[in-house]
C-alpha positions in Angstrom: -2.5 13.8 -18.2 -0.2 14.6 -21.2 1.8 12.4 -23.4 5.0 11.2 -21.7 7.8 13.7 -21.8 11.2 12.3 -22.5 13.9 13.6 -20.2 17.6 13.7 -20.6 19.6 11.2 -18.6 20.5 12.4 -15.1 24.0 13.8 -14.7 26.4 12.0 -12.4 26.2 14.9 -9.9 22.4 14.6 -9.8 22.7 10.9 -9.2 25.2 11.4 -6.4 22.8 14.0 -4.8 20.2 11.2 -4.4 22.3 10.0 -1.6 22.2 6.5 0.0 19.1 4.6 -1.1 17.3 1.7 0.5 15.4 -0.5 -1.9 12.6 -2.1 0.2 11.4 -5.4 -1.1 10.1 -8.8 0.0 8.2 -8.3 3.2 5.6 -10.6 4.6 2.6 -10.2 2.2 1.2 -12.8 -0.2 3.0 -10.9 -2.9 6.4 -11.4 -1.3 8.0 -13.3 -4.2 6.9 -10.8 -6.8 8.2 -8.0 -4.7 11.6 -9.7 -4.5 11.7 -10.0 -8.2 10.7 -6.3 -8.6 13.1 -5.2 -6.0 16.1 -7.0 -7.4 15.4 -5.6 -10.8 15.1 -2.0 -9.4 18.3 -2.5 -7.3 20.3 -3.7 -10.3 19.1 -0.8 -12.5 20.0 1.8 -9.8 23.4 0.3 -9.2 24.2 0.2 -12.9 23.7 4.0 -13.0 26.0 4.7 -10.0 23.3 5.1 -7.4 24.5 4.1 -3.9 21.6 1.6 -3.6 21.2 -1.2 -1.0 18.5 -3.9 -1.0 16.6 -4.6 2.2 14.3 -7.7 2.5 11.8 -6.2 4.9 11.1 -7.9 8.2 10.4 -6.9 11.9 13.9 -5.3 12.1 13.3 -2.8 9.4 13.5 0.3 11.7 16.9 -0.8 13.0 18.2 -1.4 9.5 17.0 2.0 8.2 18.5 3.8 11.2 21.8 2.0 11.2 22.0 2.3 7.4 21.8 6.1 7.6 19.8 6.2 4.3 18.8 9.4 2.6 15.8 8.1 0.7 13.8 4.9 0.1 12.7 3.2 -3.1 9.6 1.3 -1.9 8.9 -1.7 -4.1 7.0 -3.7 -1.5 3.8 -5.1 -3.0 0.6 -5.8 -1.0 -0.1 -5.5 2.7 2.4 -3.9 4.9 4.1 -2.1 2.0 1.5 -0.8 -0.4 -1.3 0.0 2.1 0.0 3.0 4.0 1.7 1.0 6.7 5.3 1.4 5.5 4.5 4.9 4.2 3.5 5.9 7.7 6.6 4.5 9.2 8.8 6.4 6.7 6.9 9.6 7.5 7.7 9.2 11.2 11.3 8.6 10.4 11.5 11.7 8.1 12.7 9.6 5.2 11.8 10.5 1.6 10.2 7.6 -0.2 8.8 6.8 -3.6 5.2 6.6 -4.5 2.0 7.8 -2.9 1.5 9.0 0.7 -0.2 7.3 3.6 -3.8 8.1 2.8 -3.7 7.4 -1.0 -1.8 4.2 -0.4 -4.3 3.0 2.2 -7.4 3.8 0.1 -6.0 2.5 -3.2 -5.1 -0.8 -1.6 -8.7 -1.3 -0.6 -10.8 -2.2 -3.6 -14.0 -1.5 -1.8 -13.1 2.0 -0.6 -11.6 2.7 -4.1 -14.9 1.8 -5.8 -17.0 3.7 -3.2 -15.0 6.9 -3.9 -15.2 6.5 -7.6 -18.9 6.0 -7.5 -19.4 9.0 -5.2 -17.7 11.1 -7.9 -19.8 9.6 -10.7 -16.9 7.7 -12.2 -17.8 4.4 -13.9 -16.9 1.2 -12.1 -18.8 -2.1 -12.2 -21.7 -2.8 -9.8 -20.8 -4.9 -6.8 -22.0 -6.5 -3.6 -20.1 -7.0 -0.3 -20.1 -10.7 0.7 -19.9 -11.0 4.5 -21.8 -14.3 4.7 -23.1 -17.2 2.6 -26.5 -15.5 2.7 -24.9 -12.4 1.0 -23.8 -14.7 -1.9 -27.4 -15.6 -2.8 -28.5 -12.0 -2.6 -25.5 -11.0 -4.8 -26.6 -13.4 -7.6 -30.1 -11.8 -7.5 -28.6 -8.3 -7.9 -25.7 -8.9 -10.2 -26.6 -12.0 -12.1 -23.8 -14.1 -13.7 -21.0 -14.1 -14.4 -19.3 -12.2 -11.5 -15.8 -11.9 -10.2 -15.1 -12.5 -6.5 -12.3 -10.6 -4.9 -10.7 -10.1 -1.5 -10.4 -6.3 -1.3 -7.0 -6.2 0.3 -4.9 -8.4 -2.0 -3.1 -7.6 -5.2 -1.8 -9.6 -8.2 -5.3 -11.2 -8.5 -4.5 -13.3 -5.4 -7.7 -15.0 -4.1 -9.8 -13.9 -7.1 -12.2 -16.2 -9.0 -14.5 -15.7 -12.0 -17.9 -17.3 -11.2 -20.0 -18.5 -14.1 -22.4 -20.8 -12.4 -24.3 -20.6 -9.1 -22.5 -23.6 -7.8 -19.1 -21.8 -8.1 -20.0 -18.9 -6.0 -19.6 -20.3 -2.4 -16.2 -22.0 -3.2 -15.1 -18.7 -4.7 -16.2 -16.7 -1.6 -14.5 -19.2 0.7 -11.3 -18.9 -1.3 -11.3 -15.1 -1.1 -12.3 -15.2 2.6 -9.1 -17.2 3.3 -7.1 -14.1 2.4 -8.7 -12.1 5.3 -10.7 -8.9 5.2 -13.7 -8.0 3.2 -14.8 -9.9 0.1 -16.8 -8.4 -2.8 -18.6 -9.8 -5.9 -18.3 -7.6 -8.9 -20.4 -7.6 -12.0 -18.4 -9.1 -14.8 -17.8 -6.7 -17.7 -17.3 -8.5 -21.0 -14.8 -6.5 -23.1 -11.2 -5.7 -23.6 -8.9 -5.1 -20.6 -6.5 -2.2 -20.6 -4.0 -0.7 -18.2 -2.8 2.9 -18.0 0.5 3.7 -16.2 1.5 7.2 -15.3 4.7 8.8 -14.2 4.3 12.1 -12.5 2.0 14.1 -14.7 2.8 12.0 -17.8 0.7 9.3 -19.1 2.4 6.3 -20.7 1.1 4.5 -23.7 -1.8 2.2 -22.8 -1.5 -1.6 -23.0 -4.3 -4.0 -24.1 -4.1 -7.3 -22.3 -5.2 -10.6 -23.9 -5.1 -14.0 -22.1 -6.4 -17.5 -22.7 -7.3 -17.7 -19.0 -10.7 -16.9 -17.6 -9.3 -13.6 -16.6 -6.0 -11.9 -16.1 -5.1 -13.9 -13.0 -1.8 -14.5 -11.1 -0.6 -17.1 -13.5 -1.4 -15.0 -16.6 0.4 -12.1 -15.0 3.6 -13.7 -13.9 4.1 -17.2 -15.3 2.2 -17.8 -18.5 4.1 -17.3 -21.8 0.9 -16.9 -23.9 -0.4 -13.7 -22.3 -0.3 -10.9 -25.0 0.6 -7.3 -24.1 -0.4 -5.1 -27.0 1.3 -1.7 -27.1 0.4 0.5 -28.9 -3.0 -0.8 -27.8 -4.8 -0.1 -31.1 -7.2 2.6 -29.8 -7.7 5.7 -31.9 -5.5 8.5 -30.6 -8.5 10.6 -29.5 -10.1 7.7 -27.7 -6.9 6.8 -25.9 -6.7 10.5 -24.8 -10.2 10.4 -23.5 -9.6 7.3 -21.5 -6.4 9.0 -20.2 -8.5 11.8 -18.9 -10.7 9.3 -17.1 -7.6 7.7 -15.6 -6.4 11.0 -14.4 -9.7 11.7 -12.6 -9.6 8.2 -11.1 -6.1 8.6 -9.7 -6.7 12.2 -8.5 -9.8 11.0 -6.7 -7.6 8.7 -4.6 -4.8 11.3 -4.3 -2.3 9.0 -6.0 1.0 10.7 -6.7 4.4 10.1 -8.3 3.7 6.9 -10.3 1.1 4.2 -10.5 -1.4 2.3 -12.7 -5.1 2.2 -13.3 -6.7 -0.9 -14.8 -10.0 -0.7 -16.7 -12.2 -2.6 -19.1 -13.9 -1.3 -22.3 -17.2 -3.0 -23.1 -18.7 -3.7 -26.5 -20.2 -0.2 -26.6 -16.8 1.4 -26.0 -17.7 2.4 -22.4 -14.7 2.2 -20.0 -15.2 0.7 -16.6 -12.6 1.4 -13.8 -11.4 -1.8 -12.1 -8.7 -1.0 -9.7 -5.7 1.2 -8.8 -2.1 0.3 -8.1 0.3 2.6 -6.2 3.3 0.2 -6.2 3.0 -1.6 -9.6 5.2 -4.6 -10.4 8.7 -4.0 -11.9 9.4 -7.6 -13.1 10.1 -8.8 -16.6 6.3 -9.4 -17.0 5.3 -6.1 -15.5 3.3 -3.5 -17.3 4.8 -0.1 -16.3 8.2 -0.9 -17.7 6.5 -2.1 -21.0 4.6 1.1 -21.3 7.7 3.2 -20.5 9.7 1.3 -23.2 7.1 2.1 -25.8 7.4 5.8 -24.8 11.2 5.6 -25.3 12.0 5.5 -21.6 14.4 2.7 -20.6 14.0 0.7 -17.4 17.0 2.4 -16.0 15.6 5.9 -16.8 12.2 4.8 -15.4 13.6 3.8 -11.9 15.7 7.0 -11.7 12.7 9.2 -12.5 10.6 7.4 -9.9 13.4 7.7 -7.3 14.0 11.4 -8.1 10.3 12.1 -7.2 10.7 10.6 -3.8 9.1 12.8 -1.1 7.8 12.9 2.4 4.7 14.8 3.4 6.1 15.9 6.8 9.8 16.1 6.1 
């Protein structure tokens, strides 16, 4: 990846050529409220620039709404299951509608934290050791393998939903049960003590990295969306050469999953300056607390320019 390239504002003729745009938001996932916030922000930014954009709160009538609306392309800002996991991408492919973000396969894999880690490990990319927790017996074995602390995660949720940091043996089973309530597979991951960073990318451009600091046990849902004391440090303070090296790792991590158009990779740097890949995001948040707009702003790209660039890259693998 290269440093972000600033682009001139789109001409009105180019904006008109984008056609009629559906902004998909909401949906039925656990991240519904965050998606609505992201979607309304994107919708307002597109309308402010003259895009013929229309918001759709996605439900079981989505096919009818897309057909009757005669849309030319879709800005997909659905977070979580049903919108970020390849499901919506597959539907849009069948309908021959151009859409923002990654394709079916990349979206499906990146949404699954377990599959993501397995692919990264197969390519020799650094990611913390982990155990799959299918039963209470697995919890005991995980402690033997990983030690404490660990972080317990449902593999198919975003925004840190269902996640818990476990610091004592007594906390593990309640954390597992909490994650299991989300459905799907649960993993325990070795806790890496260090500084947390996120690297957003837009096309082939890398945006300035952000260092995250929170008073919470980890960067949880509240720290992401509600707390006022979470610190977002950008520029992140890394030496230029080190940030470039981490950027190359991020590129390898995203390419391994076939992520395209835009996205975000989260990683932690330990006390020995070793980076550890944590997870990938193919439809990152676009709220007032969100990281991609922050990074873009640091690079001199306004929120309005950001959403236009994402929309302009909309594609369809089979159109």
